[in-house]
LUMVOPA-123486 format. One record per residue (C-alpha): residue in three letters; x, y, z. Coordinates in steps of 0.2 Angstrom, whole numbers, plus 5000, padded with zeros to 4 digits. Layout:
residues N
ALAXYZ ...
This chain:
residues 262
UNK543354475500 UNK544654585493 UNK544254765495 UNK545454875486 UNK546055055491 UNK546655105473 UNK545355155460 UNK545455085448 UNK545954915457 UNK547654835455 UNK547954715443 UNK548854545450 UNK548954455433 UNK550654355432 UNK551254415451 UNK552054315461 UNK550954315480 UNK551854275495 UNK550954255512 UNK551154175529 UNK550154035538 UNK549854075556 UNK550953955564 UNK552153915578 UNK553054065582 UNK552354175570 UNK553854135557 UNK553054165542 UNK552054325547 UNK553954385554 UNK554654355537 UNK553254435527 UNK553654575538 UNK555354595533 UNK554754585515 UNK553554715516 UNK554754845525 UNK556454805515 UNK555554835497 UNK554454975505 UNK552954905497 UNK551154995495 UNK549754945502 UNK548554925489 UNK546954845499 UNK546254735512 UNK545454555513 UNK543654595522 UNK543254415531 UNK542354365548 UNK543654215548 UNK544954315556 UNK544754395574 UNK544354575571 UNK545854695575 UNK546554865568 UNK548154955574 UNK549455085569 UNK550355055555 UNK551854935557 UNK552954995545 UNK552955195550 UNK554455295544 UNK553755465553 UNK552455535564 UNK551155555549 UNK551355375543 UNK551155305560 UNK549255375562 UNK548755265549 UNK547455125553 UNK547954945548 UNK546854785549 UNK547054595549 UNK547354545532 UNK548154655520 UNK548954665502 UNK550454735497 UNK551154765480 UNK552854805473 UNK552554805455 UNK554154825447 UNK554554635456 UNK552754575450 UNK552654525467 UNK551154535479 UNK551154505498 UNK549554455509 UNK550054495528 UNK548854425540 UNK549154485558 UNK547654405567 UNK547254215572 UNK546054115561 UNK544454085572 UNK544553895575 UNK542853855567 UNK543253945551 UNK544853865545 UNK544053785530 UNK543053935524 UNK544554045525 UNK545553925515 UNK544053915503 UNK544154115501 UNK545954125497 UNK546053985485 UNK544354075476 UNK545454255478 UNK547154175471 UNK546154095457 UNK545254255452 UNK546754355453 UNK547854245440 UNK549454245452 UNK550854155442 UNK551254075458 UNK550854065477 UNK552154065492 UNK551554015508 UNK552854035522 UNK552653925538 UNK553153855552 UNK553153685562 UNK553353615579 UNK555253555579 UNK554953435596 UNK553453335584 UNK554953305571 UNK555053125566 UNK556753035565 UNK557053075547 UNK556653255548 UNK558053285560 UNK559353255546 UNK559953425537 UNK559353605538 UNK557653625548 UNK556953695530 UNK555553595521 UNK554753625508 UNK552953555498 UNK552653605480 UNK550853575470 UNK551053475454 UNK550553615443 UNK552053725451 UNK553153575450 UNK553053575431 UNK553753735428 UNK554953755445 UNK555753565447 UNK557253605440 UNK557453765451 UNK557053685467 UNK558153545461 UNK559653675461 UNK559253755477 UNK559453575486 UNK557953605498 UNK557253435505 UNK555353415504 UNK554253385519 UNK554453205522 UNK552753095525 UNK552653025542 UNK551952855550 UNK550052895554 UNK550452795571 UNK552252845575 UNK553152695584 UNK552052565576 UNK553052465563 UNK551652335561 UNK550252445556 UNK549552445540 UNK549452615534 UNK550452735520 UNK551452885528 UNK550453035528 UNK550753225527 UNK550953305545 UNK551353495549 UNK551053505568 UNK550853685574 UNK550653755555 UNK548953815556 UNK548053795538 UNK549653765530 UNK549353585526 UNK547553605522 UNK547753745509 UNK549153645500 UNK547953505498 UNK546553625492 UNK547753695480 UNK548353525474 UNK546553485471 UNK546253655463 UNK547653635452 UNK548453785460 UNK550453825457 UNK550953845474 UNK552453815486 UNK552553815505 UNK554153855513 UNK554153805532 UNK555453805546 UNK555453685561 UNK555553795577 UNK554953825594 UNK554053955603 UNK554954105608 UNK556154235602 UNK555854185582 UNK556654335576 UNK558154245569 UNK557054105562 UNK556054235552 UNK557654285544 UNK558454105541 UNK556554095531 UNK556654235522 UNK558354215516 UNK557954045509 UNK556554115499 UNK557654245493 UNK558854105486 UNK557354055476 UNK556454235471 UNK557954345473 UNK557154465480 UNK558754555486 UNK560354545477 UNK561354455490 UNK560854475507 UNK562054365516 UNK563654485513 UNK562754635522 UNK561654535537 UNK560654685540 UNK560154725523 UNK558254675527 UNK557454825536 UNK556854785552 UNK554954875554 UNK554754995569 UNK553354895574 UNK554654755579 UNK555154845595 UNK553454805602 UNK553654605600 UNK553754575618 UNK552654725623 UNK553254885632 UNK554554895645 UNK554054895664 UNK553255075669 UNK554455165679 UNK552955225689 UNK552955065697 UNK554355085707 
């Protein structure tokens, strides 16, 4: 359930929603961090649900001491009204037994909010790629029929590759089964995409094949690909540091070794 921090609540009609899937390397979440921080987006509410591990913390996008003292929760919504852009940032893992319930909550909120389109930023295990997925850049996309009707030309111009379907039983050439969609390490990515197809929602998935580790470069790669489509920034490639890194990234790998130990 969306709980607004504004009165009256904001309208999301005809906005584009960008959200991450909690997936390998947290690439989608890091990419969303860059968007919120760079565009200086305003927090307008949060998603209240028992599907996420409950957590709270300081403001990850703090620019001064007063900002840093704000409390933030596991799933928050930010907007940039001038761009008709909304962002849902998810900061906590989904409880294993509540994947389906969380997907239903998201689909219901997206429909009720009347977003013009939803873009899910995700990732998938690089080591589980099929042979055909080793070709070209490590970016893939999925798009529902509803969004394909209005975005097919734009996607074609970008030259991206659609996520390939893979054999149900890799290595067995005589298995009488159709290729299937598989997003290993992608969390709710596949389920949310399938739900959106069934509900006729205009949704796209942008995902990157990657491995666990320092995934900051992957986040920049993914957000730059998204910018090629949505034009959130004019030309970030001319200024590599045009994306603003949030202050919270200084703690991505924990704090330093306490000097008192020595």
